[in-house]
KEFI-199738 format. One record per residue (C-alpha): y, x, z. Coordinates in steps of 0.2 Angstrom, whole numbers, plus 5000, padded with zeros to 4 digits. Each point is the difference from the previous one (the first is absolute). Layout:
N
YXZ...
END
This chain:
155
498749765068498650014987498249975005498850074987498449914995498550095006499049974984501250094989499450184994499350065017501850045006500650094984501549894998500450035019499950194998500950004984501549895007500150115016500050164991501249944987501349935012499950165011500850094985501549904996501649955008501349894990501249865003499149894987498250045007499349925016499850115014498350015008500250005019498250025004498249954997498449955008498250034996498649935011498349994991500249894985501749935006501550084993501849965001501750084995501549975009501650004989501950005007500549835003500849914985500649825005500249934983498250004994499650044982501049984984498849864994500849895012501750024993499649994981498749874998501349854997501850034994500649835008499150055016500850015017499550185001500750054983501050165002501249984986500150114983501150135007498950035016498550004989500750134989500350115015498249975005499450054983501050165000499350045018498249984993500450114985500750145011498449995011498850014985501150144993499850095017498149975000499950074982501250155001500750035017498450045010498950164999498749914990500349854989499549845008499449864988500049845010499049884988500449845011501949974998500249825001501149885010498849985015500150195002501850025001500649965017501849975005500950075015501349905010501450034987498849964986499850184994498250024991498750115007498450034990498449985010498149994997499550174995498149975000499850024981501150154998499550154989500750175004500350114985500850174997501949994994499650094984498549894996500449884986499249894994498949945015498249974996499249845008498349944999500249835007501449875001500949995017501149875007500349824999499849914984501649954992500950155008498950134991501050124989499549994981499550185000498449955010499449894986500650094983500150174994501549964990501050005015500550185006500750055017501750094999500150175010
END
């Protein structure tokens, strides 16, 4: 479950996430089971994913929770497949803008599922490059294209 802060964007993040999640269905994207909006209180209910986020398993290599390099490779490929689906497999291209270990949830078999679609942008599939007026996402995880015109998006 994700409880949304009532002070953010007058519900814009909530509406964006519910609208985006209603359009997609992929093994590497979290499933939105339901949502609740009561005044300024808003919550999203995701499928149950018992292994928490990827952040828990990659922060320390010597940690008790470390998955091992082979499993991390499988997780990385699953994330890539989910992103590829968002960019190419949907009717509209979905740009996430906040891919980070905290937003990758793991199911009972440690299969990755992309979550947190509050900052997404929907674009036509033939639209390239995508114009942006402001930076979105979490610092340190923002793609270089946001900060430099020297970088170009590939179609």
